[in-house]
Backbone as CSV, one residue per row, in Angstrom:
resi,resn,N_x,N_y,N_z,CA_x,CA_y,CA_z,C_x,C_y,C_z
1,GLN,0.589,-1.314,-0.437,-0.245,-0.217,0.493,1.416,0.766,-0.838
2,VAL,0.062,2.253,-1.124,1.760,3.289,-1.221,0.337,4.803,-0.590
3,GLN,0.489,5.236,0.684,-0.211,6.052,0.351,0.604,8.027,0.235
4,LEU,-0.154,9.292,-0.211,0.464,10.297,-0.673,-0.508,10.898,-0.471
5,ALA,0.426,12.006,-0.202,-0.344,13.821,0.050,0.769,15.075,-0.641
6,GLU,0.043,15.882,-0.817,0.270,16.474,-2.185,0.284,17.852,-1.112
7,SER,1.731,18.914,-1.224,2.071,19.822,-1.469,2.049,21.048,-1.877
8,GLY,1.728,22.919,-1.195,2.933,23.507,-2.026,1.788,24.733,-3.173
9,GLY,0.289,23.802,-3.028,-0.400,24.700,-4.650,-0.975,26.138,-3.628
10,GLY,-1.225,26.908,-4.775,-2.224,27.672,-4.010,-2.055,29.195,-5.173
11,LEU,-1.959,29.928,-5.068,-2.626,31.688,-5.751,-1.254,31.969,-6.265
12,VAL,-0.459,31.763,-8.008,0.467,33.011,-9.115,-0.896,33.578,-9.907
13,GLN,1.116,34.365,-9.725,0.431,34.362,-10.602,1.461,34.749,-11.982
14,ALA,0.862,35.583,-13.188,1.102,34.076,-14.841,2.280,34.359,-15.078
15,GLY,3.721,33.355,-15.103,4.753,34.127,-15.692,5.688,32.889,-14.247
16,GLY,4.370,33.113,-13.056,5.691,32.458,-11.720,5.764,31.142,-11.863
17,SER,6.262,30.611,-10.781,6.567,29.916,-10.589,5.646,28.932,-8.712
18,LEU,5.609,27.105,-9.220,5.153,27.129,-7.822,6.580,25.068,-7.906
19,ARG,6.522,25.136,-6.553,6.611,23.264,-6.589,6.065,22.786,-6.035
20,LEU,5.687,22.030,-6.290,4.466,20.820,-5.790,5.781,19.494,-4.518
21,SER,4.618,19.453,-3.633,5.884,18.258,-3.374,4.072,16.887,-2.604
22,CYS,5.512,15.877,-3.440,4.125,14.044,-3.256,5.447,14.062,-1.879
23,ALA,4.216,13.556,-0.584,5.481,12.690,0.116,4.633,11.447,0.205
24,ALA,5.410,10.380,-0.084,4.328,8.956,-0.149,4.714,7.728,1.201
25,SER,4.088,6.854,1.656,4.969,6.012,2.936,4.084,4.531,2.238
26,GLY,4.828,4.449,2.255,4.952,3.015,1.817,5.944,1.861,1.742
27,ARG,6.540,0.885,2.087,8.128,0.513,1.635,8.186,0.518,0.023
28,THR,7.327,0.579,-0.697,7.711,0.173,-2.092,7.817,0.698,-3.035
29,PHE,7.369,2.745,-2.552,7.790,3.570,-3.219,8.022,3.668,-4.222
30,SER,9.923,3.387,-4.051,11.004,3.491,-3.992,10.969,2.554,-5.670
31,SER,10.368,1.742,-5.724,9.688,1.300,-6.393,9.147,1.312,-7.886
32,ARG,8.186,1.845,-7.097,7.007,2.944,-8.589,7.328,4.102,-8.790
33,GLY,7.002,3.602,-10.023,6.100,4.926,-11.292,5.761,6.030,-10.346
34,MET,5.866,6.903,-10.499,4.982,8.474,-9.859,4.748,9.092,-10.612
35,GLY,3.199,10.052,-11.446,2.910,11.313,-12.132,1.832,11.626,-11.061
36,TRP,1.976,12.941,-11.967,1.369,14.271,-11.644,0.369,14.543,-12.976
37,PHE,-0.614,14.478,-12.111,-1.902,14.223,-13.172,-2.994,15.857,-12.502
38,ARG,-4.122,16.439,-13.263,-4.382,17.741,-12.874,-5.672,17.289,-13.521
39,GLN,-7.122,18.027,-11.980,-8.170,18.962,-14.128,-8.578,19.038,-12.939
40,ALA,-8.695,20.266,-13.835,-9.698,21.694,-13.811,-10.904,21.844,-14.200
41,PRO,-11.647,22.769,-13.254,-12.455,22.820,-13.927,-14.051,21.632,-14.355
42,GLY,-14.874,21.347,-14.649,-15.684,21.042,-16.569,-14.856,20.054,-17.123
43,LYS,-13.413,19.556,-16.887,-12.687,18.942,-17.890,-12.143,17.939,-17.143
44,GLU,-11.946,17.043,-18.041,-11.658,15.543,-17.643,-10.184,15.654,-17.012
45,ARG,-9.767,14.522,-15.951,-8.220,14.800,-15.550,-7.407,14.276,-16.709
46,GLU,-6.021,14.911,-16.640,-5.545,14.586,-18.041,-3.726,13.734,-16.983
47,PHE,-3.055,13.958,-17.454,-2.046,13.871,-17.176,-1.183,15.422,-17.638
48,VAL,-0.131,15.174,-16.916,1.034,16.408,-16.431,2.464,16.070,-16.561
49,ALA,2.649,14.277,-15.945,3.858,14.651,-15.899,4.637,13.041,-14.389
50,ALA,5.341,12.063,-15.981,5.861,11.346,-14.888,7.495,11.000,-14.477
51,ILE,7.658,9.991,-13.738,8.572,9.786,-13.614,8.825,7.823,-13.257
52,ASN,10.128,6.988,-14.033,10.059,5.545,-13.995,10.816,6.053,-12.171
53,TRP,10.670,4.384,-11.956,11.495,4.332,-10.078,12.289,4.769,-10.185
54,SER,13.407,4.531,-11.184,14.861,5.077,-10.759,15.059,6.229,-11.897
55,SER,15.300,6.338,-11.793,15.038,8.485,-12.251,15.469,8.335,-13.483
56,PRO,16.330,7.983,-14.155,16.237,8.699,-15.321,15.137,9.251,-16.754
57,THR,14.348,7.807,-16.575,12.888,8.648,-17.439,11.919,8.809,-16.946
58,THR,11.700,10.250,-17.384,10.643,11.010,-17.400,9.786,11.721,-18.464
59,TYR,9.160,11.820,-18.925,7.539,11.779,-19.477,6.919,12.897,-19.048
60,TYR,6.617,14.324,-19.935,5.984,15.265,-20.482,4.675,15.257,-21.117
61,ALA,3.551,16.193,-20.826,2.614,15.568,-21.869,2.923,17.726,-21.920
62,ASP,3.019,17.285,-23.130,3.042,18.955,-24.158,3.204,19.800,-23.983
63,SER,1.587,20.212,-23.265,1.025,21.240,-22.718,2.413,22.761,-21.941
64,VAL,2.714,21.284,-21.347,3.769,21.670,-20.566,5.457,21.904,-20.220
65,LYS,5.810,20.633,-21.098,7.597,20.850,-22.047,8.309,21.316,-21.703
66,GLY,9.251,21.457,-21.297,9.694,22.884,-20.713,10.020,24.106,-19.919
67,ARG,8.662,23.480,-19.643,7.928,24.939,-18.052,8.389,24.151,-17.140
68,PHE,7.304,22.694,-16.526,7.679,21.530,-15.799,9.239,20.267,-15.812
69,THR,9.290,20.476,-14.696,10.646,19.478,-14.492,10.014,17.752,-12.912
70,ILE,10.219,17.004,-13.766,9.803,15.788,-12.376,10.610,15.840,-11.813
71,SER,10.647,14.726,-10.762,12.261,14.875,-9.702,11.460,14.067,-8.455
72,ARG,12.338,13.065,-7.898,12.373,12.421,-7.103,13.023,11.901,-5.860
73,ASP,12.798,11.914,-4.954,14.132,11.732,-3.537,13.524,10.016,-3.361
74,ASN,13.701,8.429,-3.870,13.491,8.091,-3.404,13.765,7.564,-1.690
75,ALA,15.182,8.563,-1.057,15.599,8.646,0.009,14.511,9.181,0.895
76,LYS,14.031,9.935,0.993,13.393,10.782,1.495,11.901,10.087,1.523
77,ASN,11.685,9.728,0.183,10.101,9.794,-1.304,9.412,10.602,-0.761
78,THR,9.367,11.510,-1.698,8.750,12.134,-2.281,9.217,13.187,-4.116
79,VAL,8.076,12.984,-4.091,8.333,13.601,-5.447,7.906,14.720,-5.842
80,THR,8.253,16.407,-6.457,8.251,16.707,-6.490,8.198,17.420,-7.828
81,LEU,7.097,18.030,-8.647,6.591,18.836,-9.536,7.461,20.392,-9.865
82,GLN,7.881,20.929,-10.465,8.881,22.445,-10.452,7.836,22.626,-11.472
83,MET,7.100,23.756,-11.515,6.232,25.052,-12.394,7.103,25.713,-12.688
84,ASN,7.362,26.287,-14.035,7.920,27.688,-14.104,6.322,27.763,-15.321
85,SER,7.112,29.590,-15.082,6.326,30.662,-16.953,5.293,29.558,-16.520
86,LEU,4.109,29.173,-15.790,2.724,29.266,-15.244,1.898,29.637,-16.443
87,LYS,1.255,29.493,-16.726,-0.335,29.753,-17.675,-1.438,30.039,-16.805
88,PHE,-2.733,30.753,-17.416,-3.977,30.792,-16.323,-4.672,28.903,-16.915
89,GLU,-4.137,28.342,-17.711,-4.547,27.285,-18.692,-4.489,26.217,-17.294
90,ASP,-3.224,25.971,-16.713,-2.203,25.443,-16.018,-3.022,24.932,-14.532
91,THR,-4.258,26.185,-14.346,-5.453,26.037,-13.275,-5.837,25.077,-13.042
92,ALA,-5.922,24.141,-12.254,-6.206,22.873,-11.399,-5.910,22.186,-10.071
93,VAL,-6.594,21.211,-10.619,-6.817,20.529,-9.058,-4.939,19.062,-9.999
94,TYR,-3.946,19.569,-8.562,-3.054,18.835,-9.200,-3.421,17.585,-8.905
95,TYR,-2.948,16.264,-9.045,-3.137,15.376,-8.203,-1.785,14.327,-8.350
96,CYS,-0.622,13.563,-7.402,-0.449,12.951,-7.110,-0.601,10.841,-7.063
97,ALA,0.020,10.579,-8.063,-0.022,9.631,-8.365,0.915,8.891,-8.836
98,ALA,0.823,7.327,-7.335,1.543,5.981,-7.980,0.514,5.195,-8.699
99,THR,1.955,4.129,-9.764,1.372,2.878,-10.661,0.548,1.705,-9.338
100,ARG,0.208,1.409,-10.037,-0.038,0.510,-9.711,0.352,-0.996,-8.913
101,PHE,1.925,-1.378,-9.719,2.721,-2.619,-10.277,3.521,-2.231,-9.918
102,GLU,4.818,-2.364,-8.988,6.333,-1.935,-9.277,7.224,-2.497,-10.387
103,TYR,7.607,-1.346,-11.231,8.740,-1.082,-11.703,7.583,-1.401,-13.136
104,GLU,6.721,0.141,-13.278,5.454,0.442,-14.514,5.664,1.612,-14.281
105,SER,5.418,2.471,-15.398,5.806,4.211,-15.270,5.303,4.471,-16.669
106,GLY,4.590,5.407,-16.524,4.350,6.234,-18.224,3.478,7.071,-17.763
107,ALA,2.417,7.046,-19.200,1.104,8.227,-18.440,-0.095,8.002,-18.218
108,SER,-0.355,6.681,-18.631,-1.540,6.533,-18.566,-2.877,6.772,-17.257
109,ALA,-2.939,6.904,-16.893,-3.948,7.025,-15.702,-4.362,5.633,-14.912
110,THR,-4.068,4.767,-16.165,-4.635,3.278,-16.096,-3.868,2.878,-14.846
111,ARG,-2.482,2.816,-15.332,-1.112,2.735,-14.891,-1.372,2.803,-13.264
112,TYR,-2.437,3.881,-12.434,-1.522,4.590,-11.538,-3.408,3.904,-10.834
113,SER,-2.961,3.565,-9.327,-3.567,2.846,-8.566,-3.530,3.572,-7.183
114,TYR,-2.404,4.199,-6.385,-2.504,5.451,-5.938,-2.866,6.697,-5.672
115,TRP,-4.024,7.778,-5.459,-3.386,8.958,-5.319,-3.921,9.703,-4.056
116,GLY,-3.163,10.950,-4.755,-3.311,12.057,-3.406,-4.422,12.369,-3.466
117,GLN,-4.333,13.420,-2.469,-6.459,14.055,-2.186,-6.489,15.142,-2.634
118,GLY,-5.616,16.009,-3.274,-5.072,17.174,-4.677,-4.835,18.001,-3.927
119,THR,-4.429,18.923,-4.889,-3.497,20.704,-4.073,-3.368,21.308,-5.031
120,GLN,-4.882,22.881,-4.325,-5.541,23.661,-5.623,-3.912,24.558,-6.418
121,VAL,-3.737,24.461,-7.644,-3.403,26.082,-8.488,-3.680,26.683,-8.646
122,THR,-4.159,27.697,-8.788,-4.759,28.629,-9.247,-3.545,29.608,-10.063
123,VAL,-3.758,29.879,-11.439,-3.101,30.964,-12.238,-3.652,32.669,-11.734
124,SER,-3.333,33.082,-11.213,-4.530,34.638,-12.482,-3.282,35.337,-13.779
125,SER,-4.726,35.832,-14.649,-3.686,36.789,-15.875,-3.759,37.976,-15.650
């Protein structure tokens, strides 16, 4: 079992930066892929970024590529999403997620079974 808790959301002006963190509990964190997804009001949940269990491989949605960076610290059981050059359309609830199985990763939400409660990111234009 993996439990996840996000933090770091808030209100920021367009062009600004925010850093989201996800703290994970569970002995198998270091062997699971981790992802960030987001859901804006009235829209479906969408993929933002993912990282595999050993960090070299990362995945990004085209809409955030070059602006967001995902990283993880397996020693601290944390995953971070650094968000720069934020745009109004980045406004959403951001969710941290861990894969259902160990040694899996990727952009598909169906690979993820463990989800945090979400943290609100609001970008003012």
